[in-house]
C-alpha positions as CSV (number, residue, x, y, z in Angstrom):
1,M,36.9,5.0,2.4
2,H,34.0,7.3,1.1
3,T,32.7,9.2,4.2
4,V,28.9,10.1,4.5
5,A,27.9,12.7,7.0
6,V,24.3,12.8,7.9
7,L,23.3,16.2,9.4
8,L,20.5,15.8,12.0
9,L,18.5,19.1,12.5
10,E,15.8,19.2,15.1
11,P,13.0,18.3,14.9
12,I,14.4,15.6,12.7
13,V,12.1,13.2,10.8
14,G,13.3,9.9,12.4
15,F,12.5,7.6,9.5
16,D,14.5,9.8,7.0
17,A,17.3,10.0,9.5
18,A,17.6,6.2,9.7
19,I,17.8,5.5,6.0
20,P,21.3,6.6,5.0
21,P,23.1,4.9,7.9
22,L,21.0,1.7,7.2
23,C,21.7,1.7,3.3
24,F,25.4,3.0,3.3
25,S,26.5,0.8,6.2
26,E,25.2,-2.3,4.4
27,A,27.2,-1.6,1.2
28,T,30.2,-4.0,1.1
29,D,32.6,-5.4,-1.4
30,E,33.0,-9.1,-2.4
31,A,35.2,-9.6,0.7
32,D,32.4,-8.1,2.9
33,R,34.5,-5.0,3.7
34,P,32.5,-1.7,4.0
35,L,32.6,0.7,1.2
36,Y,31.4,3.7,3.3
37,R,32.0,5.3,6.7
38,V,28.7,6.8,7.9
39,I,28.8,9.7,10.6
40,T,25.7,11.2,12.1
41,C,26.3,14.8,13.1
42,G,24.6,17.8,14.5
43,V,25.3,21.5,14.9
44,D,26.6,20.4,18.3
45,R,26.8,17.0,20.1
46,N,23.5,17.2,21.9
47,P,20.6,14.8,21.5
48,V,18.4,15.8,18.6
49,R,14.6,15.5,19.0
50,A,12.8,13.5,16.6
51,T,9.2,13.9,15.3
52,G,8.2,10.4,16.6
53,G,8.7,11.2,20.3
54,Y,12.2,10.2,20.9
55,T,15.8,11.7,20.5
56,I,18.8,10.7,18.5
57,T,22.4,11.4,19.8
58,P,24.7,12.4,16.9
59,E,28.1,10.7,16.7
60,A,29.9,14.0,16.0
61,G,29.4,17.7,15.8
62,P,29.5,20.0,12.6
63,E,33.3,19.3,12.1
64,A,32.2,16.0,10.3
65,L,30.8,18.0,7.4
66,A,34.4,19.2,6.5
67,L,35.6,15.6,6.2
68,A,32.6,14.3,4.3
69,D,32.7,13.1,0.6
70,T,28.8,13.0,0.8
71,V,26.6,15.3,3.0
72,I,23.0,14.2,3.6
73,V,20.3,16.3,5.1
74,P,17.3,14.3,6.1
75,G,13.7,15.6,6.5
76,T,13.2,18.2,9.3
77,K,10.5,20.5,10.6
78,I,13.0,23.2,11.6
79,N,11.3,26.5,11.7
80,G,13.4,28.9,9.7
81,P,14.1,27.1,6.6
82,R,10.7,25.4,6.6
83,F,8.4,28.3,7.2
84,D,10.0,31.7,6.6
85,G,13.0,31.1,4.4
86,T,15.7,32.0,6.9
87,L,18.6,29.9,8.1
88,P,20.0,29.9,11.7
89,D,23.6,31.1,12.0
90,D,25.0,28.0,13.4
91,I,23.6,25.8,10.6
92,R,24.8,28.3,7.9
93,A,28.2,28.2,9.5
94,A,28.3,24.4,9.6
95,L,27.2,24.1,5.9
96,A,29.9,26.6,4.9
97,T,32.6,24.1,6.1
98,I,31.5,21.6,3.2
99,R,34.5,21.2,0.9
100,P,34.0,22.1,-2.8
101,G,33.1,19.0,-4.9
102,T,31.4,17.3,-2.0
103,R,28.2,15.5,-3.1
104,I,25.2,17.1,-1.5
105,V,22.0,15.2,-0.8
106,S,18.6,15.9,0.7
107,I,15.6,13.6,1.7
108,C,12.3,15.1,1.9
109,T,12.2,18.5,3.6
110,G,16.0,18.6,4.1
111,A,15.8,20.3,0.7
112,F,14.4,23.4,2.5
113,V,17.7,23.6,4.6
114,L,19.9,23.4,1.5
115,A,17.7,25.9,-0.4
116,A,17.9,28.3,2.4
117,A,21.7,28.1,2.3
118,G,21.7,28.8,-1.4
119,L,22.9,25.5,-2.4
120,L,20.1,24.6,-4.6
121,D,19.8,27.8,-6.7
122,G,19.3,27.1,-10.4
123,R,19.3,23.2,-9.5
124,S,16.7,20.6,-10.5
125,V,15.3,19.5,-7.1
126,T,12.3,17.7,-5.5
127,T,10.8,17.2,-2.1
128,H,7.7,15.4,-0.7
129,W,4.6,16.3,-2.9
130,K,2.8,17.8,0.0
131,Y,5.4,20.6,0.5
132,G,6.4,21.3,-3.1
133,A,4.3,24.6,-3.4
134,Q,5.8,25.8,-0.1
135,L,9.4,25.2,-1.4
136,R,8.7,26.9,-4.6
137,R,7.1,29.9,-2.8
138,L,10.0,30.3,-0.2
139,Y,12.8,29.6,-2.6
140,P,11.9,30.7,-6.3
141,A,15.6,30.4,-7.4
142,V,15.1,26.5,-7.0
143,G,14.1,24.5,-10.1
144,L,11.4,22.3,-8.5
145,V,10.5,19.1,-10.2
146,D,7.0,18.1,-9.0
147,H,6.1,14.6,-7.9
148,V,9.2,12.5,-8.8
149,L,11.0,10.2,-6.6
150,F,14.3,11.8,-6.6
151,T,16.5,14.1,-8.8
152,D,20.2,13.7,-9.9
153,D,21.7,17.1,-10.8
154,G,25.3,16.1,-11.1
155,D,26.7,16.7,-7.6
156,V,23.3,17.6,-6.0
157,F,20.7,14.9,-5.3
158,T,17.3,15.3,-3.7
159,S,14.5,13.0,-3.0
160,A,10.9,13.0,-2.0
161,G,10.0,11.8,1.5
162,L,10.2,8.6,3.4
163,A,10.6,5.6,1.1
164,A,11.8,7.7,-1.7
165,G,14.9,8.2,0.4
166,L,15.7,4.5,0.1
167,D,15.5,4.9,-3.6
168,L,17.8,7.7,-3.7
169,C,20.3,6.0,-1.5
170,L,20.3,2.8,-3.5
171,H,20.7,5.1,-6.6
172,L,23.9,6.6,-5.1
173,I,25.4,3.2,-4.2
174,R,24.6,1.9,-7.7
175,S,26.2,4.8,-9.2
176,D,29.3,4.4,-7.0
177,H,29.7,0.7,-7.0
178,G,27.3,-0.9,-9.4
179,A,24.1,-2.9,-9.5
180,A,25.4,-6.0,-7.4
181,V,26.3,-4.0,-4.4
182,A,23.1,-2.0,-4.6
183,N,21.0,-5.1,-5.1
184,K,22.5,-6.8,-2.0
185,V,21.6,-3.7,0.1
186,A,18.1,-3.6,-1.3
187,R,17.7,-7.3,-0.3
188,H,18.9,-6.5,3.2
189,C,16.2,-3.8,3.3
190,V,13.6,-6.1,1.8
191,V,12.8,-3.4,-0.9
192,P,12.8,-3.5,-4.7
193,P,16.3,-3.0,-6.1
194,A,15.5,0.0,-8.4
195,R,12.8,2.6,-8.9
196,E,13.5,5.3,-11.4
197,G,13.8,8.8,-10.0
198,T,11.3,9.9,-12.6
199,Q,8.6,7.5,-11.4
200,A,5.7,9.3,-9.7
201,Q,5.7,9.8,-6.0
202,F,2.2,8.3,-5.4
203,I,0.2,5.8,-7.3
204,D,-3.5,4.8,-7.0
205,V,-2.8,1.3,-5.5
206,P,0.4,1.8,-3.4
207,V,0.5,-1.8,-1.9
208,P,-1.0,-4.2,-4.5
209,V,-1.8,-7.8,-3.5
210,S,-1.4,-10.9,-5.5
211,G,-4.5,-12.7,-6.9
212,A,-7.3,-11.9,-9.2
213,G,-7.3,-8.3,-10.4
214,S,-3.6,-7.6,-9.8
215,T,-0.5,-7.5,-11.9
216,V,1.8,-8.9,-9.2
217,E,2.2,-12.5,-10.6
218,P,2.9,-11.3,-14.3
219,R,5.5,-8.9,-13.0
220,D,7.2,-11.6,-10.9
221,W,7.2,-13.9,-13.9
222,A,8.6,-11.2,-16.1
223,V,11.5,-10.4,-13.8
224,R,12.4,-14.3,-13.8
225,N,12.1,-14.5,-17.6
226,L,13.4,-11.2,-19.0
227,H,14.7,-13.1,-22.1
228,E,11.2,-14.0,-23.1
229,N,8.6,-12.2,-25.2
230,L,7.2,-9.7,-22.6
231,S,4.6,-8.0,-24.7
232,V,1.6,-6.5,-23.0
233,E,-0.5,-9.2,-24.7
234,V,1.5,-11.9,-23.2
235,L,1.4,-10.3,-19.6
236,A,-2.3,-9.6,-19.9
237,R,-3.1,-13.2,-20.8
238,R,-1.0,-14.4,-17.6
239,A,-3.1,-11.9,-15.5
240,G,-6.4,-13.1,-17.1
241,M,-7.3,-9.5,-18.2
242,S,-7.9,-7.7,-21.4
243,V,-4.9,-5.5,-22.6
244,R,-6.9,-2.3,-21.9
245,T,-7.6,-3.4,-18.2
246,F,-4.1,-4.8,-17.8
247,N,-2.5,-1.5,-19.0
248,R,-4.7,0.6,-16.6
249,R,-4.1,-1.8,-13.6
250,F,-0.4,-1.9,-14.2
251,R,0.0,1.9,-14.1
252,E,-2.2,2.0,-11.0
253,E,0.1,-0.5,-9.3
254,T,3.4,0.7,-10.4
255,G,3.2,4.3,-11.6
256,Q,4.6,3.2,-15.0
257,T,3.6,1.8,-18.3
258,P,4.3,-2.0,-18.7
259,G,7.0,-1.1,-21.5
260,A,8.8,1.3,-19.4
261,W,8.8,-0.9,-16.4
262,I,10.2,-3.9,-18.3
263,L,12.9,-1.8,-20.0
264,R,14.1,-0.7,-16.6
265,R,14.2,-4.3,-15.4
266,R,16.0,-5.5,-18.5
267,L,18.7,-2.6,-18.2
268,D,19.2,-3.3,-14.4
269,R,19.8,-7.0,-15.4
270,A,22.2,-6.1,-18.2
271,R,24.2,-3.8,-15.9
272,E,24.5,-6.6,-13.3
273,L,25.7,-9.1,-15.9
274,L,28.2,-6.6,-17.3
275,E,29.6,-6.1,-13.8
276,T,29.6,-9.7,-12.6
277,S,30.0,-12.0,-15.5
278,E,32.4,-12.6,-18.5
279,L,29.5,-12.8,-21.0
280,S,30.0,-11.1,-24.3
281,V,27.9,-8.0,-25.0
282,D,25.6,-10.0,-27.3
283,A,25.1,-12.6,-24.7
284,V,24.3,-10.0,-22.0
285,A,21.8,-8.5,-24.5
286,R,20.2,-11.8,-25.1
287,D,19.9,-12.9,-21.4
288,S,18.6,-9.6,-20.4
289,G,15.9,-9.5,-23.1
290,L,17.4,-6.5,-24.9
291,G,17.9,-8.5,-28.0
292,T,21.2,-7.5,-29.8
293,G,24.4,-6.0,-28.8
294,A,23.5,-2.8,-30.8
295,S,20.2,-2.6,-28.9
296,L,22.0,-2.9,-25.6
297,R,24.6,-0.3,-26.6
298,A,21.9,2.2,-27.6
299,H,19.8,1.7,-24.4
300,L,22.9,1.8,-22.2
301,R,24.3,4.8,-23.7
302,R,21.0,6.7,-23.1
303,D,20.9,5.3,-19.5
304,T,24.5,5.9,-18.4
305,G,26.3,7.7,-21.1
306,M,28.6,4.6,-21.6
307,T,29.0,1.7,-23.9
308,P,28.8,-1.8,-22.4
309,L,32.5,-2.4,-22.5
310,G,33.1,1.1,-21.0
311,Y,30.6,0.4,-18.3
312,R,32.3,-3.0,-17.5
313,R,35.7,-1.4,-17.4
314,V,34.5,1.4,-15.1
315,F,32.9,-1.0,-12.5
316,R,35.8,-3.6,-12.7
317,E,38.2,-0.9,-12.0
318,A,36.1,0.3,-9.0
319,A,35.8,-3.1,-7.7
320,G,39.7,-3.6,-7.9
321,A,40.3,-0.3,-6.2
């Protein structure tokens, strides 16, 4: 079983710390067997003070890091890494026990800890938009990508703060076990199943409401009818807006253009069908709204680097294992 170690460093951001145990513990196979073992750990076993006025008692000490397949450092306000670029000796020693090839992940300001340890040098990383300039100043060797939700740099993954940590954990589960498992976790968390890492961290209308002046209803309809013509003109008519107003409002509410948003939904649907059905490549393309098998192949290769049949084989083998 894949072991995820969540390193809690005082003062820990409680919301960030809760995300990995919630997401990975809910990931199960078709027989409802857990796919991950999640261990919270600290530099010792003492309770860790959280920023919200409570403490979290880790399950293990730093020895858990040497056993992990994935190590996650949630957001923290720890002095050295956050404010002067130094790393306490006990944390440096703990991080040094991580095995080569282990997947390294940070949520929000957890990136400062990894950067202070030199684990992010030359890597594409992100953090909460509020602290990006500080990260760049303290750690100039880090390749900061401003204002994205999360970054994927091979075996190193970083996210912006708070809800972006959910997006990154779902991305990791989807990469490991496919869309069906990730979507089940997302439903449990009552969050959208996928937001692209390159989506902006903040949008002008973060919590849109349905009704006049909103694109919520056309988006809901589009997700249920991905095989239909989903041109901007069609969606604008459903919203009762001009195309120009609809485009502007859509970007305000989602941070993306209608075309990019719809393509993401169609690709997610195609991946889910490849994983869970016996439909032919052409049928998957039609049902997901991508048109032809050739179109699906081109989009999927850009998105995952795999052909549809190769993608299906990989995730069928993973499910069997």
